[in-house]
N, C-alpha and C positions, 0 to 999 in steps of 0.2 A: 658208544661210549660205555665203559664198564662202571657199574655201581660197586663201590668198595664197602664192604659190610664188616662191622666189629661185633662179635658175639659175646654177650655178658650174662652169664648164667652159673650158678654154682654146682650145677650137676654136669659132670665130665661127659657122660655118655650122650645126654641131650645136646650138649656143644658139638660133639663128634657128629651126630646125626645131623645137625643144622649145617655143619661145614660141608659134609658130603653132599647134601641137597643143593646148597648154594653154588659151591665150586662146580657142580655139573652143569650150571647154566652158562651159556656163552657170554652173557651181558653182566655177570655177577662175579665177585671175588671176595673170599674172606681174608681180611688183613690182619686180624688178630682174635684172641679169645682171652676174656677176663673172667676170673672166678667170683669177684666181688666188685662193689661199686668204686671203690678206690682204685683198684687196677683198671677198671673201665675208663675212669677219667684220665688216668695216666696214658693208657694206649690211645685213647681218643686224640690227645694232644700230640702224641708221636706219630700216629698213622693218618690223621685227618680223614676219617671215613665219611662216606656219604650218609650212611645209615648206621645207627647203633640198635642192635636188637637186644633189648634190655629187660631182664627179669626183675620183677619188683622185689621179691623175698630173697634177699641174699645176706649172708653174714657180715658183720662189720657195717661198712658203708652200705646201705641198701640202694635199691634201684631208683627210688625217688629222689634222695640226696644226689646221686651220681647224675640223674637227668637234670636236676637244678644247676649242677655245676658245669655241665657240659653245655646247656642251653643258655647260661648265663656268661659264657666265655666268648668275648668278641671275636677271638681267633678261630673259634669253631662255628661262625655264623653260617657255614654251609653244611653243617652236620645236623642231621634229623634224627630223632629218637623215636623208635616203635617199641612200644612197651608191650611185654608179654604178661598176661594175667591168668589166673587158674579160672577165673570166671568172666563171662563177657562183661558184666557189670559188677564192680564191687566198690568198697569204700575208698579204695586207693586211686581210682580212675581220674577222679576230679583233681586230686592233688597232682597227679601226674601231668594232666592238661595245664594246670596252673604253673607247674615247673617248666613247661615249654614243649612237652612232648607233642609229636606230630600225629599220633594215633595210638590205637592199642589193639591187640589181637588175643583171643583165647588160645591157651596152649593146646587146645584140642582140635585146632584147625587143621584143615587138610593141607599136604604139601603144596598143592597148587595155590591155595589160599594165602599161605605164608609167602610165596614167592610173589604173587600179585600184590600183597600188602607192602612188600619191600619196595617194589617198583613204584607203587602209588606214593608212598611216603617220600621216596627219593626224588620224585617230580614235584613235591611240595604241596601234594593233596592230602587232606585228612583222611584217616581210615575210621570213618564214623558212618555207619548206616543209618537210615532215617530213624529207626526205633531206638538205635543206640545213641543217637545224637541227642534226642529228647531226654532219655533217661540220664545221660551224663551231664548235660547242661542243668538239669533238675538238681542233681548232686552238687554241681559246682556251685549253684546259687545258693543252696541250702547251708553250705558250709561258710563259716566266717572267712572272709578274704585275709590273705597275708598282710601284715602290718605294712610292708613296703609297696604293696599293691596300689596303684592309682585309683581314684574314684572314677567310675565309669558313668559319668553325667551324660545326659542326652545331648549336651552341647557339644560333646565330643565328636558327634557326627556332622557337625555344621559344614565341615570342609568337603563332605561327599557330594557328589551329584545325585540327582533323583534316581538315575539309572543305576548308579553304584550302590544305593540304598536298597533298591528293589532287588538286585542280584545278591546282595549280602543277605537280605531277609529270606530269600528262597534257599541259599546254601545253608542257612541257620536250620531249615527243616530237614536237612539231610539230602537234599537234591544233588546230583552230580552236575558237573558243567554241562553234559550232553543233555540231561533232563531239562535244566534250566534253559539251555539253548533252543530245545524243541518247544518249550512253553512261549519263548519270546521271539521266536521266528528269526534266530540269528545264528551265527556259527558258534560252536564251542571255544573256537579261539578268542572270538569277541567277548564271551563270558569270563574266560580265563584273563583276559586283559583288564576287565572291570574288577575282578577279584584282586589281582595283583596290585591295581591302583589304590583300592580301598585298603589293602593290607599296608601299602606304603605310607598312606595318609594317616592311618591310625596306629602305625608303628607296632603292627601285629607281626609276630614272628612267623606265622604259618596260619593256613585256613582255620585249624581248630580254635585258635586264640580269636581269630575274626569271628567264628560262630559264637563264641562266649560273649564277646563284646556285644553282638546282636540282642542277645538276651539281657546282659547287664545294663545295657542303655535303654531298654525298653522299645527297641525297634521291633523285636518279636515278643509276644506275650509269654511270660513264664509258664512253661508247662506245668500242670497240676500233677502232684504226686498221685501214683495209683493207691486205691484204697487197699 
């Protein structure tokens, strides 16, 4: 199965480098290039990519607005957005996750890291390391929620089974499916099933939003900011 990738970055040379790297992979194909957020949204509707590699800082419509538009479009439910950011953690990451992004990656990442990130996000898994998860969620909770965002009351988790809550809590600490499986003595497939069922019950678009809900509902204690 070929992963269809849309590139959204205002730097032509960088887009060209990404295209060469991605098209060289047997399981990936670049289906379009956008120089700004508006074009990214239009091309996403036209090409229906699996992953949009989205820069945040672009002229006109920025990457955050484009991410919200893409993730909020029911016709693009199968499209994931991987945000590119200059720093591993910055003030835009929380907004990007709220907008529906499936993960984020620093622009200084190695080529192998970028390719692995695209595959991971395309599979529906978040691109959040344990350390990054805690820092991102801390920023997410520190910022006021968007007016249209629902209140994440603890009662929202009432429909989850005890095992789904347990797996959700472990995922919120940044553990991968394999790591959770090892701790619970089950298969990674079983963990993935629990994750997907929890996402469906909570109407979470992807695992990143499921992680955010774990903190917002109090299932996992809010990480304290570093002094």
